[in-house]
N, C-alpha and C positions, 0 to 999 in steps of 0.2 A: 581464765581463772588464774589468780595470783597466789603464790605460796608466800608464807611469812618467813622471817629469819634469813632473808637474802638467799633463799634456796629457789632454784628454778626447776622446772620439770626435766630439763636436760641433765641436771645433777642426778636424777633418779636412775639414769641409764648408764652411769659410769662408776667404777670402783672409787675413784677419787671423790666424786660427788656424794656417794653414799657414806664415805668416811667423813666428809664435811658435814653431812646431815647428822651423823651419829655424834660428832663432836659438838654440834650445835645443841642437840638433844641433851647430851650429858651436861653441858654448861648450864642449860636451862633448869634441869633437874637440880643441879647443885645449888643454883641461886635460889630455888624455891624451898628445897628441903635437903639439907646436907646429909642427914642421916639416911634418907632414901637413896641418895647418890652413892654413899659408901656401901649400902646394902646391895645395890645394883652392881657395882664394881666387884664386890666379893662374889656375888652369884655368877657373874661372867667368868671370873677367874676359876671358880670351882667347875663350871661347865667346860671350860677350855681344858682344864687339867684332866677331867674325866674323859673327855673326848680324846685327848692325847694318849692317855694310858690304855684306852680300849682299842685304838686304831694303829698305834705306832709299834712296829716290830723291829725298828732299827735301833742302834745305840742312841741313848738319850741325847747326845750331842748333835745328832742329825735330825731329830724330831722338832718341829716347830708348830706351836698351836696357831690356829687361824686368828686373824685380828679380832674378829667378832664371831662367836659361835652362831651358826645359821640353823634356824629351826624351820622345818617345813610346816607352814600353817595352812597349806592348801589354797592360798590366795593366788 
């Protein structure tokens, strides 16, 4: 089975590969529907901010949000 967008199955098993996949996804969404792209970016920022404020008990200069908020979907 072949994946599109120059993504390989091995990309799905590494952090760098998942970042590449996410960047490809975001570029595709932006090319199809720019409004949806900006809504998605805004939602991610809100989720990361919410995650940060609820989990970080260190001074704000030492807290860093994750690159992409991870949701457990049970898959």
